[in-house]
KETIBA-225534 format. One record per residue (C-alpha): x, y, z; residue number from 1. Coordinates in pm, 1 decimal. Layout:
! KETIBA-225534
<<X, Y, Z>, NUM>
...
END
This chain:
! KETIBA-225534
<<-660.1, 935.2, 2076.2>, 1>
<<-685.0, 1278.8, 1918.5>, 2>
<<-888.4, 1405.6, 1624.1>, 3>
<<-1035.1, 1724.3, 1476.7>, 4>
<<-1395.8, 1754.5, 1591.0>, 5>
<<-1676.6, 2001.4, 1659.5>, 6>
<<-1969.7, 2034.2, 1897.9>, 7>
<<-2213.2, 2218.7, 1671.7>, 8>
<<-2266.8, 2288.9, 1304.5>, 9>
<<-2101.7, 2608.5, 1187.2>, 10>
<<-1781.3, 2776.1, 1072.9>, 11>
<<-1416.1, 2681.4, 1116.5>, 12>
<<-1399.9, 2854.6, 1454.8>, 13>
<<-1592.0, 2559.9, 1599.8>, 14>
<<-1317.4, 2305.7, 1524.3>, 15>
<<-1083.8, 2182.5, 1796.6>, 16>
<<-854.0, 1891.1, 1881.0>, 17>
<<-1048.4, 1650.4, 2098.0>, 18>
<<-993.2, 1313.9, 2259.1>, 19>
<<-1205.0, 1020.4, 2143.7>, 20>
<<-1244.0, 647.4, 2196.6>, 21>
<<-1322.2, 395.6, 1925.3>, 22>
<<-1606.5, 148.4, 1975.7>, 23>
<<-1547.1, -226.6, 1973.4>, 24>
<<-1431.3, -360.8, 1637.2>, 25>
<<-1724.6, -489.7, 1432.4>, 26>
<<-1702.6, -822.6, 1252.6>, 27>
<<-1682.7, -655.7, 908.4>, 28>
<<-1469.8, -360.5, 1016.9>, 29>
<<-1102.0, -272.1, 999.1>, 30>
<<-907.9, -53.9, 1241.5>, 31>
<<-659.2, 166.6, 1058.8>, 32>
<<-376.5, 381.4, 1193.0>, 33>
<<-389.7, 699.5, 984.1>, 34>
<<-76.6, 811.1, 799.6>, 35>
<<-234.5, 1072.5, 573.5>, 36>
<<-577.5, 1232.7, 531.5>, 37>
<<-680.7, 1452.1, 238.0>, 38>
<<-905.0, 1754.9, 278.8>, 39>
<<-1214.8, 1784.7, 58.1>, 40>
<<-1470.2, 2067.3, 36.2>, 41>
<<-1728.0, 1809.6, 143.8>, 42>
<<-1559.3, 1792.7, 485.2>, 43>
<<-1634.2, 2151.4, 579.9>, 44>
<<-1974.1, 2141.3, 412.9>, 45>
<<-2061.5, 1859.5, 651.9>, 46>
<<-1935.6, 2064.4, 946.2>, 47>
<<-2145.8, 2359.4, 832.6>, 48>
<<-2452.4, 2134.8, 844.5>, 49>
<<-2516.5, 2075.5, 474.8>, 50>
<<-2623.6, 1716.0, 547.6>, 51>
<<-2754.3, 1756.9, 901.3>, 52>
<<-3083.8, 1588.6, 818.3>, 53>
<<-2876.5, 1273.7, 769.3>, 54>
<<-2587.2, 1330.4, 1009.0>, 55>
<<-2814.0, 1433.0, 1296.8>, 56>
<<-2728.0, 1630.1, 1608.2>, 57>
<<-2516.1, 1387.3, 1804.0>, 58>
<<-2191.4, 1558.4, 1902.5>, 59>
<<-1898.3, 1577.6, 1911.7>, 60>
<<-1849.2, 1483.3, 1547.3>, 61>
<<-1516.6, 1412.5, 1380.5>, 62>
<<-1405.5, 1563.8, 1049.9>, 63>
<<-1251.5, 1403.6, 744.1>, 64>
<<-1343.0, 1118.6, 508.6>, 65>
<<-1043.3, 1036.1, 281.6>, 66>
<<-741.3, 864.4, 433.7>, 67>
<<-453.5, 621.6, 393.1>, 68>
<<-284.0, 419.9, 662.4>, 69>
<<-183.4, 82.9, 805.2>, 70>
<<-422.0, -187.7, 923.6>, 71>
<<-402.0, -247.3, 1298.9>, 72>
<<-674.1, -509.8, 1337.9>, 73>
<<-961.4, -670.6, 1147.7>, 74>
<<-1303.2, -806.1, 1237.5>, 75>
<<-1380.8, -1177.2, 1235.7>, 76>
<<-1545.9, -1171.6, 891.1>, 77>
<<-1278.4, -963.7, 715.6>, 78>
<<-1076.4, -1177.2, 473.8>, 79>
<<-924.7, -922.3, 234.7>, 80>
<<-703.3, -735.6, 481.0>, 81>
<<-454.5, -824.2, 750.8>, 82>
<<-266.6, -636.8, 1020.1>, 83>
<<22.6, -450.3, 861.8>, 84>
<<-143.2, -398.1, 521.5>, 85>
<<-108.1, -51.1, 371.6>, 86>
<<-452.3, 67.4, 263.9>, 87>
<<-653.4, 370.3, 160.1>, 88>
<<-1021.5, 440.5, 163.3>, 89>
<<-1312.0, 661.5, 257.8>, 90>
<<-1532.6, 683.1, 564.1>, 91>
<<-1910.3, 692.3, 545.7>, 92>
<<-1991.1, 1063.0, 581.8>, 93>
<<-2218.4, 981.1, 875.5>, 94>
<<-1909.8, 852.5, 1057.8>, 95>
<<-1651.2, 1113.0, 959.4>, 96>
<<-1326.9, 1119.8, 1153.2>, 97>
<<-1034.4, 1070.3, 915.3>, 98>
<<-864.5, 1379.5, 1062.9>, 99>
<<-771.2, 1165.2, 1359.2>, 100>
<<-508.0, 917.2, 1465.9>, 101>
<<-706.8, 594.5, 1421.8>, 102>
<<-1034.0, 510.1, 1244.6>, 103>
<<-1274.3, 220.2, 1225.8>, 104>
<<-1398.8, 158.8, 872.3>, 105>
<<-1615.5, -94.5, 692.6>, 106>
<<-1390.3, -327.2, 492.1>, 107>
<<-1587.3, -248.2, 174.4>, 108>
<<-1469.1, 112.4, 199.9>, 109>
<<-1103.2, 12.3, 175.7>, 110>
<<-855.6, -110.7, -81.7>, 111>
<<-485.3, -187.8, -70.5>, 112>
<<-244.9, 97.0, -139.1>, 113>
<<-14.1, 50.1, -437.3>, 114>
<<336.0, 1.5, -299.9>, 115>
<<504.9, 273.3, -504.0>, 116>
<<268.6, 562.7, -426.2>, 117>
<<289.8, 756.3, -101.3>, 118>
<<30.0, 760.4, 174.4>, 119>
<<-42.8, 1124.5, 85.2>, 120>
<<-101.4, 1037.1, -279.2>, 121>
<<-324.9, 745.6, -184.1>, 122>
<<-529.6, 960.3, 55.8>, 123>
<<-587.4, 1207.8, -229.1>, 124>
<<-762.9, 949.3, -444.5>, 125>
<<-1094.7, 827.7, -296.4>, 126>
<<-1362.0, 1099.0, -314.4>, 127>
<<-1221.1, 1288.3, -613.4>, 128>
<<-1141.1, 981.4, -823.0>, 129>
<<-1468.3, 803.6, -739.3>, 130>
<<-1664.5, 1115.0, -837.1>, 131>
<<-1471.3, 1147.6, -1162.4>, 132>
<<-1524.2, 778.5, -1241.2>, 133>
<<-1900.6, 799.0, -1193.4>, 134>
<<-1922.8, 1117.4, -1400.4>, 135>
<<-1694.5, 1023.9, -1690.1>, 136>
<<-1732.7, 647.3, -1720.4>, 137>
<<-2073.0, 566.1, -1569.8>, 138>
<<-2271.0, 875.8, -1675.1>, 139>
<<-2080.5, 1021.7, -1972.5>, 140>
<<-1969.5, 679.9, -2106.1>, 141>
<<-1634.8, 811.9, -2231.7>, 142>
<<-1504.4, 609.2, -2523.6>, 143>
<<-1277.5, 633.5, -2824.4>, 144>
<<-1360.9, 939.1, -3030.9>, 145>
<<-1615.7, 1094.7, -2795.8>, 146>
<<-1590.2, 1468.4, -2725.8>, 147>
<<-1603.5, 1565.2, -2359.8>, 148>
<<-1599.9, 1912.3, -2205.0>, 149>
<<-1496.2, 1954.1, -1840.2>, 150>
<<-1575.1, 2280.6, -1666.5>, 151>
<<-1295.8, 2302.3, -1409.1>, 152>
<<-1055.6, 2053.5, -1566.2>, 153>
<<-759.9, 2125.6, -1336.0>, 154>
<<-918.6, 2072.5, -994.0>, 155>
<<-900.4, 1748.5, -798.9>, 156>
<<-1212.9, 1599.8, -958.2>, 157>
<<-1163.3, 1766.3, -1295.7>, 158>
<<-805.8, 1646.6, -1341.5>, 159>
<<-903.4, 1286.7, -1260.5>, 160>
<<-1195.5, 1319.9, -1501.0>, 161>
<<-960.3, 1434.6, -1776.4>, 162>
<<-717.4, 1150.7, -1704.5>, 163>
<<-996.5, 890.1, -1717.3>, 164>
<<-1143.2, 1033.3, -2037.7>, 165>
<<-803.6, 1039.3, -2208.3>, 166>
<<-733.2, 683.0, -2091.9>, 167>
<<-1050.9, 580.5, -2274.9>, 168>
<<-935.0, 766.0, -2588.3>, 169>
<<-1187.4, 1047.8, -2567.9>, 170>
<<-1104.2, 1399.8, -2683.4>, 171>
<<-1115.7, 1644.8, -2393.6>, 172>
<<-1168.9, 2020.0, -2377.4>, 173>
<<-1211.2, 2220.9, -2061.5>, 174>
<<-1182.9, 2537.1, -1858.3>, 175>
<<-934.8, 2630.8, -1588.5>, 176>
<<-748.4, 2930.5, -1448.8>, 177>
<<-448.3, 3082.9, -1630.2>, 178>
<<-190.4, 2932.0, -1393.6>, 179>
<<-330.5, 2581.4, -1442.6>, 180>
<<-333.1, 2557.0, -1820.8>, 181>
<<-0.8, 2374.9, -1852.9>, 182>
<<-112.1, 2120.4, -1594.5>, 183>
<<-441.3, 2069.6, -1776.3>, 184>
<<-256.8, 2005.6, -2102.5>, 185>
<<-26.1, 1763.2, -1924.1>, 186>
<<-336.9, 1570.3, -1813.9>, 187>
<<-438.9, 1538.4, -2179.0>, 188>
<<-682.4, 1827.5, -2225.1>, 189>
<<-661.9, 1919.0, -2594.4>, 190>
<<-843.4, 2252.7, -2592.0>, 191>
<<-794.6, 2461.1, -2278.5>, 192>
<<-1009.7, 2770.9, -2224.6>, 193>
<<-1033.8, 3037.2, -1957.3>, 194>
<<-1348.4, 3054.4, -1746.2>, 195>
<<-1453.5, 3374.9, -1921.7>, 196>
<<-1401.4, 3234.3, -2273.5>, 197>
<<-1762.2, 3126.1, -2307.0>, 198>
<<-1798.1, 3252.7, -2662.9>, 199>
<<-1497.7, 3044.7, -2766.7>, 200>
<<-1563.7, 2716.1, -2588.9>, 201>
<<-1939.1, 2721.9, -2658.6>, 202>
<<-1863.1, 2734.4, -3030.7>, 203>
<<-1562.7, 2501.2, -3023.7>, 204>
<<-1762.1, 2189.4, -3113.5>, 205>
<<-2066.4, 1990.4, -3008.9>, 206>
<<-1997.6, 1754.3, -2720.1>, 207>
<<-2107.2, 1403.6, -2630.8>, 208>
<<-2084.3, 1496.0, -2263.4>, 209>
<<-2027.3, 1801.6, -2047.7>, 210>
<<-1907.1, 1760.1, -1690.2>, 211>
<<-1946.7, 2063.6, -1465.6>, 212>
<<-1723.0, 2023.3, -1160.6>, 213>
<<-1776.2, 2383.2, -1045.0>, 214>
<<-2151.4, 2435.3, -1061.1>, 215>
<<-2104.3, 2753.6, -1263.8>, 216>
<<-2226.1, 2639.2, -1604.5>, 217>
<<-2591.2, 2711.7, -1670.5>, 218>
<<-2805.3, 2415.6, -1769.6>, 219>
<<-2939.0, 2590.7, -2079.4>, 220>
<<-2584.8, 2683.3, -2184.5>, 221>
<<-2465.5, 2328.0, -2130.4>, 222>
<<-2753.4, 2169.0, -2318.7>, 223>
<<-2693.1, 2402.0, -2612.5>, 224>
<<-2335.2, 2272.5, -2638.7>, 225>
<<-2438.9, 1906.8, -2656.9>, 226>
<<-2498.5, 1674.2, -2945.5>, 227>
<<-2861.1, 1552.2, -2970.3>, 228>
<<-2788.5, 1248.5, -2750.5>, 229>
<<-2529.2, 1417.3, -2532.1>, 230>
<<-2550.5, 1437.8, -2152.0>, 231>
<<-2480.3, 1710.1, -1898.0>, 232>
<<-2326.0, 1565.6, -1579.3>, 233>
<<-2347.7, 1770.6, -1260.1>, 234>
<<-2199.3, 1725.5, -910.7>, 235>
<<-2325.6, 2051.3, -762.5>, 236>
<<-2702.3, 2006.4, -749.9>, 237>
<<-2908.6, 2296.2, -620.8>, 238>
<<-3286.7, 2273.8, -593.4>, 239>
<<-3317.5, 2497.2, -898.4>, 240>
<<-3075.3, 2295.5, -1108.5>, 241>
<<-3239.4, 1968.9, -1009.1>, 242>
<<-3585.4, 2102.8, -1090.3>, 243>
<<-3465.9, 2225.7, -1429.1>, 244>
<<-3271.2, 1909.0, -1492.4>, 245>
<<-3574.5, 1690.9, -1427.9>, 246>
<<-3724.6, 1838.0, -1741.7>, 247>
<<-3442.5, 1689.8, -1948.8>, 248>
<<-3326.3, 1329.9, -1966.0>, 249>
<<-2986.6, 1462.7, -2062.6>, 250>
<<-2918.3, 1605.0, -1714.6>, 251>
<<-2745.1, 1353.8, -1487.0>, 252>
<<-2614.4, 1373.1, -1131.9>, 253>
<<-2292.5, 1202.7, -1022.0>, 254>
<<-2211.0, 1123.1, -660.2>, 255>
<<-1891.7, 981.6, -514.4>, 256>
<<-2078.6, 718.8, -312.1>, 257>
<<-2186.6, 549.7, -634.1>, 258>
<<-1820.7, 497.0, -719.1>, 259>
<<-1727.5, 308.4, -403.7>, 260>
<<-1729.8, -22.9, -590.0>, 261>
<<-1463.2, 115.7, -824.5>, 262>
<<-1209.9, 181.1, -546.7>, 263>
<<-995.6, -129.0, -628.4>, 264>
<<-992.0, -32.7, -997.1>, 265>
<<-888.3, 320.7, -900.2>, 266>
<<-597.5, 171.9, -705.5>, 267>
<<-492.7, -24.6, -1015.9>, 268>
<<-501.9, 285.8, -1234.9>, 269>
<<-297.4, 476.6, -977.1>, 270>
<<-51.2, 188.9, -969.6>, 271>
<<6.3, 191.6, -1346.2>, 272>
<<21.6, 571.9, -1367.9>, 273>
<<-308.6, 628.1, -1548.3>, 274>
<<-433.7, 829.1, -1250.5>, 275>
<<-204.1, 1060.4, -1061.3>, 276>
<<-301.8, 1309.8, -791.1>, 277>
<<-139.2, 1647.8, -755.6>, 278>
<<-57.0, 1747.7, -399.5>, 279>
<<-33.0, 2118.3, -333.8>, 280>
<<41.1, 2106.2, 38.6>, 281>
<<139.4, 1846.1, 296.7>, 282>
<<110.3, 1966.1, 655.5>, 283>
<<149.5, 1788.1, 990.2>, 284>
<<-163.9, 1692.7, 1179.6>, 285>
<<-65.3, 1938.2, 1452.7>, 286>
<<-145.8, 2222.5, 1208.9>, 287>
<<-481.0, 2077.9, 1102.6>, 288>
<<-704.0, 2355.9, 1236.2>, 289>
<<-527.1, 2635.0, 1049.4>, 290>
<<-473.9, 2424.6, 735.9>, 291>
<<-841.9, 2328.0, 712.8>, 292>
<<-942.7, 2690.9, 767.7>, 293>
<<-707.3, 2808.4, 493.2>, 294>
<<-840.9, 2547.3, 252.0>, 295>
<<-1198.2, 2642.8, 335.6>, 296>
<<-1135.9, 3013.9, 280.3>, 297>
<<-935.3, 2957.3, -41.4>, 298>
<<-599.7, 3052.4, 112.9>, 299>
<<-427.0, 2746.6, -23.2>, 300>
<<-202.4, 2623.3, -303.2>, 301>
<<-299.5, 2435.6, -616.7>, 302>
<<-362.6, 2065.0, -568.5>, 303>
<<-480.5, 1853.6, -277.8>, 304>
<<-411.6, 1955.8, 78.8>, 305>
<<-306.0, 1659.3, 290.4>, 306>
<<-256.7, 1616.4, 664.0>, 307>
<<24.6, 1380.9, 760.5>, 308>
<<54.6, 1181.4, 1082.2>, 309>
END
């Protein structure tokens, strides 16, 4: 079987198509034939070595975490899935390899794909939607009448965050680029600002929660925009931001892994149209190396980039 892999941490030049063998199927595992895999910034951050203290130095390592496909086989203790089921899910980042033909995945990292959405759409959901769920519902506690500001409201995570907030009857404001403003409004963002409109959005209103998807909003700036009990939710922690945030109970971190338990609920919301991914590019697996490089270096279209098999 073939996958995208690398033999050392570093830049995109280290990626190549390599042959690999799957281990024996574990009793709680599912073997899935990949039909689509979505590219996330986390994928190349892993390859660069951002988590090497946890991922170690055992090579070659596969790339990719988010995928959709068809179940080939299940372990003896798996009762929720059967051969032939259409599913989507996310690999543990220590076992990346979704940019490959077949994967082995823990059954708790999977859910069934809604019948009327494509494999590419399903593959675009896991990491971005789980992150948005944790940020907007678990940390920000979006509810009817709450005011939420999303810095980067048109990206993969930001657009899901806006959709979830609107579904819970919150009022949403946010920033995005000029070409994305119509899409942000379509997702339910009431007040759309440019990234440089700080004077305008900082004075727009006081917010119950601010969600920074980009890591570009200063903590002091964010805290000044909050109501007394408001929270600033961050997904781009740097040592400096964490150190500063520890001084305030209103600074909260959101991680996709915490949203794994919400994967079935995410599937339901995608099924009824509450959540919808935007795909900017679908490309065949044979073009994976150049497509990943383009995504990594920002030479890509709006929306998720998906590899198809």
